[in-house]
N, C-alpha and C positions, 0 to 999 in steps of 0.2 A: 504494500500500500504506500502511496506517495506521502511524503511528509506533510503534515498539516491537515490531512483529510479527517473528517469526522467519522467516528465509528458508530454502528448501530447501538452498541452498548452505552456509549456516552450520551447519545440522544435519549435513550430510555431513562437514564438517570435524571435528566433534566425535566421530564414531564411533570405536569401538575399532579399533586398528591391525590386529588379527588378522582383521578382516573385510575388510580392503583387500588385494586381490591384484592383481598385475600382469597386466593383460589379462583378468582374470576378472570375473564378475558378482558384485557384492555382494548379499547377501540383501535388504537394504533396497530396492535398486533393483528387484529382482525383485518384491517385494511391491507396490511402487508401480506397476510396469508391469502387474501383474495386477489392480490396482484393490482390493487388500486391505490397503493400508498402514494406513488408519484403524483397521480392525478389529484388525490386528496390534498397533498402538500401544496401543489401549484394553485389549486382553488383557494386554499387558505391564505396563501401569499397574496393573491389577487384581492380577496375579501378585505384583509387588513390594510393593504396598500390603498384600496379605493376609499376605505374609511378615513385614512390619513388625508386623502385629497379633499374629502367632504368636510371633515370636522377639525382639521389641523393636525399638526404633528403631535404625537403622543409617544413617550418612551416605552410604555407597556406594549403598545401595538408594534413598535419597531422591534422589540425583543421577540414578539410572537412571529414576526416576519423572519427574523434571524433563525429562530427555532425550526420553522418549516423549511427554510433554506438548508439548515444543517441536516434535516431528514433527507432532502434530495441529494445532498453531497454524500451522505452515508450510503444511500441507495446506488448512486453512480459508482462509488468505489467498489462495490460488489460486482456490478455489471460490466465495468470497463475491463478490457483485457490488459494484463500486466505486460510492460515492455520487456 
């Protein structure tokens, strides 16, 4: 893996606590297993970016955009062939 790439494990550690349940399935794991994680992450980035454009800059929304971008980076690091 290239230096600086985000791993799935590090993304999972950063998720909100209210999505983490004992013995339950986290939505992000479901999206990943269904093969729709990339689309979900892109849609979430668009959602938070458009909210920024309408309501003004907000650091919480910027951090959410970064989190979903990290999800995409972790996904790409698994899919891209190694040199």
